[in-house]
KOLLOKOL-285035 format. One line per 2 residues: number of its first residue (from 1); their letters; for each residue x, y, z of N, C-alpha, C, O. Coordinates in Angstrom, 2 decimals. Atoms other than C-alpha are relative to their C-alpha. Example, Ala and Ser with C-alpha at 12.3 -4.5 7.8 and 13.67 -1.06 7.14 Angstrom:
! residues 2
1	AS	0.89/-1.19/0.00/12.30/-4.50/7.80/0.90/1.20/0.00/1.94/1.18/0.66 | -0.82/-1.19/-0.06/13.67/-1.06/7.14/-0.77/1.09/0.73/-0.26/2.20/0.90
//
This chain:
! residues 116
1	XX	0.13/-0.57/1.33/-14.72/-6.44/4.58/-0.42/-1.13/-0.95/0.17/-2.21/-0.93 | 0.49/1.01/0.94/-16.62/-8.31/1.89/1.02/-0.24/-1.11/1.90/0.59/-1.35
3	XX	-0.90/0.33/1.10/-14.84/-10.02/-0.97/-0.10/1.01/-1.14/0.91/1.39/-1.74 | 0.21/-0.97/1.09/-16.36/-7.63/-3.48/0.68/1.34/0.32/1.31/1.95/-0.55
5	XX	-0.63/-1.25/-0.41/-15.19/-4.60/-1.51/1.53/-0.12/-0.02/2.22/0.82/-0.42 | -1.44/0.23/0.05/-11.70/-6.10/-1.16/0.51/0.06/-1.44/1.56/0.66/-1.72
7	XX	-0.37/-0.06/1.43/-11.56/-6.59/-4.94/-0.01/1.43/-0.52/0.92/1.85/-1.22 | 0.10/-1.39/0.46/-12.69/-3.03/-5.58/1.12/0.85/0.58/1.75/1.64/-0.14
9	XX	-1.06/-0.77/-0.64/-10.26/-1.56/-3.06/1.36/-0.36/-0.59/2.18/0.52/-0.84 | -1.26/0.44/0.60/-7.42/-3.64/-4.48/0.20/0.56/-1.40/1.29/1.01/-1.74
11	XX	-0.11/-0.53/1.36/-8.16/-2.57/-8.03/0.29/1.50/0.01/1.10/1.98/-0.78 | -0.26/-1.44/-0.10/-8.26/1.10/-7.02/1.42/0.28/0.50/2.09/1.18/-0.01
13	XX	-1.38/-0.16/-0.49/-5.02/0.77/-5.03/1.00/-0.27/-1.11/2.00/0.44/-1.25 | -0.91/0.34/1.09/-3.37/-0.88/-8.03/0.06/1.12/-1.04/1.14/1.50/-1.49
15	XX	0.04/-1.09/0.98/-4.51/1.84/-10.41/0.76/1.23/0.52/1.53/1.85/-0.23 | -0.71/-1.14/-0.59/-3.25/4.55/-8.04/1.50/-0.25/0.07/2.30/0.67/-0.13
17	XX	-1.42/0.34/-0.07/0.05/2.74/-7.61/0.69/0.23/-1.35/1.77/0.81/-1.41 | -0.56/-0.18/1.34/0.66/2.70/-11.35/0.04/1.49/-0.36/1.04/1.98/-0.88
19	XX	0.05/-1.43/0.33/-0.44/6.33/-11.75/1.05/0.80/0.76/1.75/1.63/0.18 | -0.97/-0.74/-0.81/1.70/7.61/-8.88/1.42/-0.37/-0.40/2.29/0.49/-0.49
21	XX	-1.33/0.43/0.43/4.69/5.53/-9.96/0.40/0.64/-1.31/1.54/1.07/-1.47 | -0.30/-0.62/1.29/4.47/6.85/-13.51/0.21/1.50/0.15/1.12/2.07/-0.45
23	XX	-0.15/-1.44/-0.25/4.00/10.42/-12.30/1.37/0.30/0.61/2.04/1.25/0.22 | -1.29/-0.21/-0.66/7.05/10.13/-10.07/1.15/-0.22/-0.97/2.11/0.55/-0.98
25	XX	-1.07/0.31/0.93/9.17/8.57/-12.80/0.19/1.08/-1.06/1.29/1.27/-1.58 | -0.09/-0.99/1.07/8.37/11.33/-15.25/-0.01/1.44/0.53/0.92/2.20/0.26
27	XX	0.16/-1.39/-0.41/7.19/14.52/-13.56/0.83/0.37/1.23/1.25/1.52/1.37 | -0.72/-0.32/-1.23/8.99/14.25/-10.22/1.48/-0.34/-0.05/2.23/0.03/0.85
29	XX	-1.39/0.48/0.08/12.27/12.74/-11.39/1.01/1.13/0.15/2.04/0.96/0.79 | -0.94/-1.12/-0.06/13.94/16.13/-11.77/-0.28/0.93/1.18/0.51/1.84/1.45
31	XX	0.38/-0.88/-1.10/12.18/17.73/-8.79/0.30/-0.56/1.39/0.39/0.19/2.36 | -0.29/0.63/-1.28/12.93/15.23/-6.03/1.44/-0.47/0.04/2.01/-0.86/-0.98
33	XX	-1.34/0.56/-0.11/16.30/14.24/-4.69/-0.12/-1.53/-0.09/-1.20/-2.08/0.14 | 0.07/1.45/0.22/17.20/10.58/-5.32/-0.57/-0.79/1.19/-1.28/-1.77/0.98
35	XX	0.53/0.72/-1.17/16.38/9.49/-1.73/-1.52/0.11/0.07/-2.20/-0.87/0.37 | 1.45/-0.18/-0.05/12.88/10.96/-1.88/-0.68/-0.71/-1.17/-1.77/-1.26/-1.02
37	XX	0.54/0.74/1.14/12.30/9.50/-5.35/-0.03/-1.49/0.31/-0.97/-2.19/-0.05 | -0.03/1.41/-0.41/13.33/6.11/-3.95/-1.13/-0.29/0.98/-1.71/-1.38/0.95
39	XX	1.13/0.18/-0.93/10.75/6.59/-1.17/-1.31/-0.16/-0.76/-2.13/-1.00/-0.41 | 1.23/0.10/0.80/8.03/7.14/-3.77/-0.06/-1.36/-0.69/-1.12/-1.99/-0.74
41	XX	-0.04/1.30/0.66/9.14/4.02/-5.65/-0.31/-1.13/0.99/-1.04/-2.06/0.66 | 0.29/1.00/-1.03/9.09/1.98/-2.43/-1.48/0.02/0.36/-2.11/-1.03/0.48
43	XX	1.42/-0.13/-0.35/5.65/3.32/-1.55/-0.89/-0.60/-1.08/-1.83/-1.32/-0.77 | 0.80/0.53/1.10/4.26/2.47/-4.99/0.11/-1.52/-0.07/-0.88/-2.21/-0.34
45	XX	-0.20/1.45/0.04/5.76/-1.04/-4.86/-0.81/-0.70/1.10/-1.51/-1.67/0.84 | 0.74/0.62/-1.09/4.32/-1.86/-1.43/-1.51/0.20/-0.15/-2.30/-0.66/0.25
47	XX	1.42/-0.22/0.27/0.99/-0.33/-2.42/-0.50/-1.04/-0.99/-1.61/-1.56/-0.85 | 0.39/1.00/0.99/0.92/-2.68/-5.40/-0.06/-1.39/0.64/-0.97/-2.17/0.33
49	XX	0.07/1.29/-0.70/1.72/-5.68/-3.18/-1.32/-0.13/0.74/-2.00/-1.15/0.65 | 1.26/0.03/-0.76/-1.23/-4.81/-0.96/-1.19/-0.10/-0.95/-2.15/-0.82/-0.68
51	XX	1.10/0.02/0.97/-3.45/-4.19/-3.99/-0.20/-1.40/-0.57/-1.33/-1.89/-0.66 | 0.10/1.34/0.56/-2.67/-7.57/-5.52/-0.53/-0.99/1.04/-1.35/-1.86/0.73
53	XX	0.48/0.87/-1.07/-3.20/-9.29/-2.18/-1.50/0.19/0.22/-2.23/-0.78/0.37 | 1.43/-0.27/-0.18/-6.58/-7.58/-1.77/-0.83/-0.62/-1.11/-1.90/-1.17/-0.86
55	XX	0.77/0.57/1.12/-7.69/-8.67/-5.22/-0.07/-1.52/0.09/-1.10/-2.11/-0.21 | 0.03/1.45/-0.17/-6.70/-12.27/-4.54/-0.91/-0.38/1.16/-1.77/-1.26/1.02
57	XX	0.81/0.31/-1.18/-8.25/-12.30/-1.07/-1.49/0.22/-0.26/-2.34/-0.48/0.29 | 1.40/-0.27/0.33/-11.44/-10.85/-2.51/-0.68/-1.14/-0.73/-1.91/-1.20/-0.78
59	XX	0.58/1.15/0.73/-11.91/-14.03/-4.53/-0.07/-1.26/0.86/-0.63/-2.26/0.43 | -0.07/1.19/-0.84/-11.35/-16.42/-1.63/-1.02/0.05/1.13/-1.13/1.06/1.83
61	XX	0.96/0.01/-1.12/-14.07/-17.45/0.80/0.74/-0.08/1.33/1.80/-0.70/1.44 | -0.57/0.07/-1.33/-13.31/-16.98/4.46/1.11/1.00/0.29/1.65/1.01/1.40
63	XX	-1.05/-1.00/-0.21/-10.81/-14.16/4.01/-0.65/1.32/0.40/-0.78/2.23/-0.41 | 0.72/-1.18/-0.46/-12.59/-11.59/6.11/0.82/0.90/0.91/0.51/2.08/1.05
65	XX	-0.77/-0.82/-0.95/-9.95/-10.41/8.58/1.15/0.74/-0.63/1.49/1.83/-0.18 | -1.22/-0.57/0.57/-6.97/-9.63/6.36/-0.21/1.27/-0.84/0.65/2.15/-0.80
67	XX	0.10/-1.15/0.91/-8.35/-7.08/3.86/0.10/1.37/0.66/0.79/2.26/0.15 | -0.01/-1.34/-0.61/-8.91/-4.17/6.25/1.40/0.41/0.46/1.83/1.53/0.16
69	XX	-1.37/-0.42/-0.36/-5.40/-4.19/7.80/0.88/0.22/-1.23/1.74/1.10/-1.22 | -0.79/-0.21/1.21/-3.93/-4.56/4.32/-0.31/1.35/-0.63/0.59/2.08/-1.04
71	XX	0.40/-1.28/0.58/-5.91/-1.59/3.03/0.53/1.17/0.84/1.14/2.10/0.31 | -0.47/-1.08/-0.87/-5.14/0.60/6.04/1.52/0.09/0.01/2.09/1.18/0.02
73	XX	-1.46/0.02/0.04/-1.51/-0.49/6.00/0.55/0.66/-1.25/1.51/1.42/-1.19 | -0.44/-0.61/1.25/-1.13/0.47/2.36/-0.20/1.51/0.01/0.67/2.27/-0.43
75	XX	0.29/-1.43/-0.05/-2.75/3.84/2.93/0.99/0.72/0.91/1.53/1.77/0.54 | -0.90/-0.67/-0.96/-0.62/4.67/5.98/1.45/-0.11/-0.44/2.17/0.88/-0.43
77	XX	-1.39/0.19/0.40/2.66/3.17/4.75/0.33/0.84/-1.23/1.22/1.69/-1.21 | -0.30/-0.69/1.25/2.55/4.46/1.20/-0.34/1.48/0.09/0.40/2.33/-0.40
79	XX	0.40/-1.40/-0.11/0.68/7.65/2.02/1.02/0.84/0.74/1.32/1.96/0.33 | -0.99/-0.76/-0.75/3.23/8.73/4.60/1.27/0.21/-0.82/1.89/1.27/-0.75
81	XX	-1.19/-0.16/0.85/6.09/8.09/2.17/-0.24/0.98/-1.14/0.63/1.79/-1.47 | 0.33/-0.96/1.07/4.34/9.96/-0.65/0.03/1.43/0.55/0.63/2.32/-0.04
83	XX	0.05/-1.35/-0.58/3.65/12.93/1.61/1.38/0.50/0.40/1.71/1.66/0.19 | -1.35/-0.39/-0.39/7.19/12.93/2.97/0.81/0.42/-1.22/1.56/1.39/-1.17
85	XX	-0.77/-0.31/1.21/8.62/12.93/-0.55/-0.36/1.36/-0.59/0.52/2.12/-1.00 | 0.42/-1.25/0.66/6.56/15.84/-1.84/0.05/1.21/0.92/0.15/2.34/0.45
87	XX	-0.03/-1.15/-0.92/6.56/17.97/1.32/1.36/0.21/0.64/1.67/1.31/1.10 | -1.29/-0.10/-0.68/10.03/17.23/2.68/-0.11/-0.11/1.51/0.90/0.04/2.21
89	XX	0.21/0.13/-1.45/8.54/16.73/6.16/0.45/-1.40/0.44/-0.32/-2.36/0.37 | -0.58/1.31/-0.34/10.80/13.94/7.38/-0.65/-0.65/1.22/-0.54/-1.87/1.38
91	XX	0.65/0.60/-1.17/8.82/13.46/10.62/-1.10/-0.97/-0.42/-1.49/-1.83/0.36 | 1.01/0.93/0.49/6.21/11.68/8.48/0.54/-1.43/-0.07/-0.22/-2.39/-0.06
93	XX	-0.62/1.32/0.00/8.70/8.81/8.34/-0.26/-0.76/1.29/-0.13/-1.98/1.32 | 0.31/0.66/-1.27/7.78/8.09/11.96/-1.35/-0.72/-0.07/-1.62/-1.62/0.73
95	XX	1.32/0.62/0.15/4.27/7.14/10.81/0.08/-1.25/-0.88/-0.73/-2.17/-0.74 | -0.13/1.09/0.97/5.45/4.77/8.08/0.00/-1.39/0.65/-0.68/-2.28/0.14
97	XX	-0.01/1.35/-0.59/6.20/1.81/10.42/-1.37/-0.48/0.49/-1.62/-1.69/0.54 | 1.36/0.40/-0.39/2.59/1.84/11.65/-0.67/-0.70/-1.18/-1.30/-1.74/-1.03
99	XX	0.54/0.62/1.20/1.51/1.11/8.10/0.66/-1.33/-0.30/0.00/-2.28/-0.72 | -0.71/1.26/0.22/4.19/-1.55/7.80/-0.49/-1.10/0.91/-0.65/-2.25/0.48
101	XX	0.52/0.99/-0.96/2.95/-3.31/10.92/-1.39/-0.46/-0.43/-1.71/-1.65/-0.33 | 1.34/0.38/0.47/-0.61/-3.24/9.56/0.09/-0.91/-1.23/-0.68/-1.86/-1.36
103	XX	-0.18/0.88/1.16/0.59/-4.74/6.26/0.41/-1.40/0.44/-0.14/-2.39/-0.03 | -0.44/1.30/-0.50/2.41/-7.51/8.10/-1.15/-0.74/0.67/-1.36/-1.93/0.44
105	XX	1.14/0.62/-0.68/-0.64/-8.15/10.28/-1.02/-0.52/-1.01/-1.57/-1.61/-0.82 | 0.93/0.44/1.03/-2.83/-8.36/7.19/0.45/-1.28/-0.67/-0.36/-2.18/-0.90
107	XX	-0.50/1.22/0.63/-0.60/-10.95/5.56/-0.04/-1.19/0.97/-0.33/-2.31/0.56 | 0.07/1.07/-1.00/-0.41/-12.97/8.79/-1.45/-0.47/0.16/-1.71/-1.68/0.22
109	XX	1.42/0.37/-0.11/-4.21/-12.88/9.12/-0.46/-0.78/-1.24/-1.25/-1.71/-1.12 | 0.35/0.74/1.22/-4.52/-14.02/5.50/0.48/-1.45/0.11/-0.23/-2.38/-0.28
111	XX	-0.53/1.37/-0.16/-2.30/-17.00/6.29/-0.84/-0.78/1.01/-1.15/-1.95/0.78 | 0.80/0.68/-1.02/-4.29/-17.83/9.43/-1.39/-0.36/-0.52/-1.90/-1.45/-0.25
113	XX	1.32/0.27/0.56/-7.62/-17.54/7.62/0.05/-1.10/-1.06/-0.93/-1.82/-1.24 | -0.14/1.05/1.01/-6.32/-19.81/4.86/0.07/-1.38/0.64/-0.21/-2.38/-0.02
115	XX	-0.08/1.30/-0.70/-5.81/-22.56/7.46/-1.37/-0.53/0.38/-1.51/-1.72/0.65 | 1.35/0.43/-0.41/-9.53/-22.65/8.27/-0.69/-0.78/-1.08/-1.83/-1.21/-0.91
//
């Protein structure tokens, strides 16, 4: 993934994180039970971590391996938690760790690429 694309993806992820977090805090606060609301907050927080990382990596030369796993990890991790919260389908929680592993892999790849 190019640096420019990583920056764009990170900025969009960040914007969505803020929008979803605000929506959950206001519109969903009375509609979701506290555990599901906490899931949305966790999803938005980790999405923002990935977004910030993508924006930083997009400015650094040689960071070509980390952005894609970070992007996919954010989509799968946060997306599965968002869907679980609004649908109540708890089996979606089984997908969440796949996104977590991709996020971890992305951060590890970023560290390895920084050594070059």
